[in-house]
C-alpha positions as CSV (number, residue, x, y, z in Angstrom):
1,M,-87.0,95.7,-74.0
2,S,-85.9,98.5,-76.3
3,Q,-84.4,97.8,-79.8
4,H,-81.1,99.2,-78.4
5,Q,-81.1,96.6,-75.6
6,Q,-82.1,93.8,-78.0
7,N,-79.0,94.6,-80.1
8,Y,-76.7,94.2,-77.1
9,H,-78.4,91.0,-76.0
10,Q,-77.9,89.2,-79.3
11,N,-74.3,88.3,-78.7
12,L,-74.4,88.3,-74.9
13,N,-72.9,85.5,-72.9
14,L,-74.4,86.1,-69.5
15,W,-74.5,83.8,-66.5
16,A,-75.9,84.3,-63.0
17,I,-74.5,83.2,-59.6
18,I,-76.8,82.8,-56.6
19,P,-74.9,82.2,-53.3
20,A,-77.4,80.2,-51.2
21,A,-75.3,78.4,-48.7
22,G,-75.6,80.8,-45.8
23,S,-77.2,80.0,-42.5
24,G,-79.4,83.1,-42.4
25,S,-79.2,83.2,-38.6
26,R,-80.7,86.7,-38.4
27,F,-83.9,85.4,-40.0
28,S,-84.1,82.2,-38.0
29,K,-81.9,79.7,-36.1
30,T,-83.7,76.8,-37.7
31,E,-85.2,77.9,-41.0
32,L,-83.5,79.2,-44.2
33,K,-85.1,82.3,-45.6
34,Q,-84.7,81.3,-49.2
35,Y,-87.0,78.4,-48.6
36,Q,-89.9,80.3,-47.1
37,M,-93.1,80.3,-49.1
38,I,-94.6,83.2,-51.0
39,A,-97.7,82.4,-53.2
40,D,-96.9,78.7,-53.6
41,Q,-93.3,79.2,-54.4
42,T,-90.2,79.5,-52.3
43,V,-88.3,82.8,-52.1
44,L,-85.5,81.2,-54.1
45,E,-87.8,80.1,-56.9
46,H,-89.1,83.7,-57.2
47,T,-85.5,85.0,-57.3
48,I,-84.5,82.6,-60.1
49,A,-87.6,83.4,-62.1
50,R,-86.7,87.1,-61.9
51,L,-83.1,86.4,-63.2
52,N,-84.5,84.3,-66.0
53,Q,-86.2,87.3,-67.5
54,L,-82.7,88.0,-68.9
55,P,-81.3,85.8,-71.7
56,L,-79.0,83.8,-69.4
57,M,-76.7,81.1,-70.6
58,G,-77.2,79.4,-67.3
59,Y,-77.2,80.0,-63.6
60,V,-75.2,78.5,-60.7
61,L,-76.6,78.0,-57.2
62,A,-73.9,77.6,-54.6
63,I,-75.6,75.6,-51.9
64,G,-74.7,74.1,-48.5
65,E,-73.4,70.5,-48.1
66,Q,-76.5,69.6,-46.1
67,D,-79.0,71.3,-48.4
68,N,-81.5,68.6,-49.6
69,V,-84.1,71.1,-50.8
70,A,-82.6,73.2,-53.7
71,K,-82.3,70.4,-56.2
72,T,-86.0,69.4,-55.6
73,L,-87.4,72.8,-56.5
74,R,-89.1,73.8,-59.8
75,F,-86.8,76.5,-61.0
76,A,-87.6,78.6,-64.1
77,Q,-85.7,77.2,-67.1
78,A,-84.4,74.3,-65.0
79,E,-82.4,73.1,-68.0
80,K,-80.1,76.0,-67.4
81,S,-79.5,75.3,-63.7
82,H,-76.1,74.3,-62.3
83,F,-75.1,73.5,-58.7
84,C,-71.9,73.8,-56.8
85,L,-70.9,73.5,-53.1
86,G,-71.0,76.8,-51.2
87,G,-68.4,78.0,-48.8
88,A,-68.1,79.2,-45.3
89,E,-68.9,82.8,-46.2
90,R,-70.8,84.4,-49.1
91,V,-67.6,85.4,-50.8
92,N,-66.3,81.8,-50.7
93,S,-69.6,80.6,-52.2
94,V,-69.2,83.2,-55.0
95,L,-65.7,82.1,-55.7
96,N,-66.7,78.4,-55.8
97,A,-69.3,79.3,-58.3
98,L,-66.8,81.3,-60.4
99,N,-64.4,78.3,-60.3
100,Y,-67.3,76.1,-61.5
101,L,-68.2,78.5,-64.3
102,S,-64.5,78.7,-65.4
103,E,-64.9,75.1,-66.6
104,I,-67.8,75.8,-68.9
105,A,-67.6,79.5,-69.7
106,H,-65.0,82.0,-70.9
107,D,-63.2,84.6,-68.9
108,D,-64.8,87.4,-71.0
109,D,-68.4,86.1,-70.3
110,W,-70.4,88.4,-68.0
111,V,-71.6,87.2,-64.6
112,L,-74.4,88.6,-62.4
113,V,-74.2,87.8,-58.7
114,H,-77.5,88.1,-57.0
115,D,-78.7,87.4,-53.4
116,A,-80.8,84.3,-53.0
117,A,-83.3,86.1,-50.8
118,R,-83.8,89.2,-53.0
119,P,-86.9,88.1,-55.0
120,C,-88.4,91.4,-56.0
121,V,-85.8,92.8,-58.4
122,S,-87.5,94.3,-61.5
123,K,-87.0,93.3,-65.1
124,E,-86.4,97.0,-65.9
125,N,-83.6,97.3,-63.4
126,L,-82.0,94.0,-64.6
127,E,-82.0,95.3,-68.2
128,D,-80.6,98.7,-67.2
129,L,-77.8,97.0,-65.3
130,V,-76.8,94.7,-68.2
131,E,-77.0,97.5,-70.7
132,T,-74.8,99.8,-68.6
133,S,-72.1,97.2,-68.2
134,L,-72.2,96.3,-71.9
135,C,-72.1,99.9,-73.1
136,S,-69.3,100.8,-70.8
137,Q,-67.5,97.5,-70.7
138,Q,-67.2,98.0,-67.0
139,S,-68.5,96.3,-63.9
140,A,-71.7,97.7,-62.4
141,I,-74.1,97.3,-59.5
142,L,-77.6,98.2,-58.6
143,A,-77.8,100.7,-55.7
144,I,-80.1,103.4,-54.3
145,P,-79.2,106.8,-52.8
146,V,-79.3,106.8,-49.0
147,R,-82.5,108.7,-48.0
148,D,-82.4,108.9,-44.3
149,T,-80.2,110.9,-42.0
150,L,-77.3,108.7,-40.8
151,K,-75.8,108.8,-37.3
152,R,-72.5,107.3,-36.2
153,V,-72.8,105.6,-32.8
154,E,-69.5,104.4,-31.4
155,N,-70.0,104.1,-27.6
156,S,-73.2,102.6,-26.1
157,S,-76.2,104.5,-27.6
158,Q,-74.6,107.9,-27.8
159,I,-74.5,109.6,-31.2
160,S,-70.9,110.8,-32.1
161,V,-71.6,112.5,-35.4
162,T,-74.2,112.9,-38.2
163,V,-72.9,111.5,-41.4
164,D,-73.2,113.4,-44.7
165,R,-75.4,111.2,-46.9
166,S,-75.1,113.3,-50.1
167,T,-72.6,110.9,-51.7
168,L,-73.8,107.7,-50.1
169,W,-75.5,104.9,-51.9
170,Q,-76.9,101.6,-50.5
171,A,-75.6,98.7,-52.5
172,Q,-78.0,96.1,-53.9
173,T,-77.7,93.1,-56.2
174,P,-77.3,91.9,-58.9
175,Q,-73.7,93.0,-59.3
176,M,-72.2,92.5,-62.7
177,A,-68.6,91.9,-63.9
178,K,-66.7,89.8,-66.4
179,L,-66.0,86.3,-65.0
180,G,-62.2,86.5,-65.2
181,V,-62.0,89.9,-63.7
182,L,-64.3,89.1,-60.8
183,K,-62.5,85.8,-60.1
184,K,-59.2,87.6,-60.0
185,A,-60.5,90.3,-57.7
186,I,-61.9,87.9,-55.2
187,E,-58.9,85.7,-55.2
188,T,-56.6,88.7,-54.7
189,A,-58.6,90.1,-51.9
190,L,-58.9,86.8,-50.0
191,A,-55.2,86.2,-50.4
192,E,-54.4,89.5,-48.9
193,N,-57.0,89.1,-46.0
194,V,-59.2,92.0,-47.2
195,T,-62.7,92.0,-45.9
196,I,-65.1,91.4,-48.8
197,T,-68.7,92.6,-48.2
198,D,-69.9,92.3,-51.8
199,E,-68.5,91.8,-55.3
200,A,-67.9,95.5,-55.8
201,S,-65.7,95.8,-52.8
202,A,-63.4,93.1,-54.3
203,L,-63.4,94.8,-57.7
204,E,-62.6,98.2,-56.0
205,Y,-59.7,96.6,-54.2
206,I,-57.9,95.7,-57.4
207,G,-58.6,99.1,-59.0
208,E,-61.5,98.1,-61.3
209,S,-64.0,100.7,-62.1
210,V,-67.5,99.9,-60.9
211,Q,-70.5,101.9,-62.0
212,V,-73.7,102.5,-60.0
213,V,-77.1,101.9,-61.7
214,Q,-80.0,103.4,-59.8
215,G,-82.2,100.6,-58.5
216,R,-85.5,100.7,-56.7
217,S,-86.4,100.6,-53.0
218,D,-88.6,97.6,-53.5
219,N,-85.6,95.4,-54.4
220,I,-85.4,94.3,-50.8
221,K,-83.3,91.6,-49.3
222,I,-85.1,89.3,-46.9
223,T,-83.0,89.4,-43.8
224,Y,-85.5,89.4,-40.8
225,P,-88.8,87.7,-40.5
226,D,-90.9,90.8,-41.0
227,D,-89.1,91.3,-44.4
228,L,-90.9,88.2,-45.6
229,E,-94.3,89.8,-45.3
230,L,-93.0,92.9,-47.0
231,A,-91.7,90.8,-49.9
232,R,-95.2,89.2,-50.2
233,L,-96.8,92.6,-50.5
234,I,-94.3,93.8,-53.0
235,L,-94.6,90.7,-55.2
236,A,-98.4,90.9,-55.1
237,S,-98.2,94.6,-56.0
238,Q,-95.8,94.0,-58.9
239,S,-97.9,91.2,-60.3
240,N,-100.9,93.6,-60.5
């Protein structure tokens, strides 16, 4: 960490939210992706360990009502762990966690929202994201420029148009905002029946500026079974 980053981190009230209540049906009908094993730890334990490379005040896991695994795991800095009930969709889980945090944190505290099944995010990217938000006092997300040619397919398997990718970025997590601002954004969007695909989309809806911080392509989200083996390879490579 640079001296510049250390100066910003000294007075930083930073929390993390990990929505982990989803069914993950694209991965498996019966198994949750965040509890798959990589090198003697679950995916979720790896994810929490990465987030704890930052000076977090604490982290909140939004878990399902029937989840009897999360609270038994050996999380990094377990004394900072908090749990709340997740919701029907990811956005509902995030809002539940924000409501939980509102009881123990301040509206001006910063919050990182990170996917439970994204265990490969680098310390460098995490620090770049935090510094960008703190320097600008604006929300920010990790993202990478779209590399491949994109096709719009509207009817069957026929291509209707090639999409210009020059201004397109693929959103990742974490996504960072002030607690009060993000809570207001999500509540407003839900009340007005706006589709929320990530935290940035809610912030955009209420007119909040959101900056993009270039991430890395190895910050993958485990969505399908073959992603698990890729995550194993990435984590092994990063550890070397």
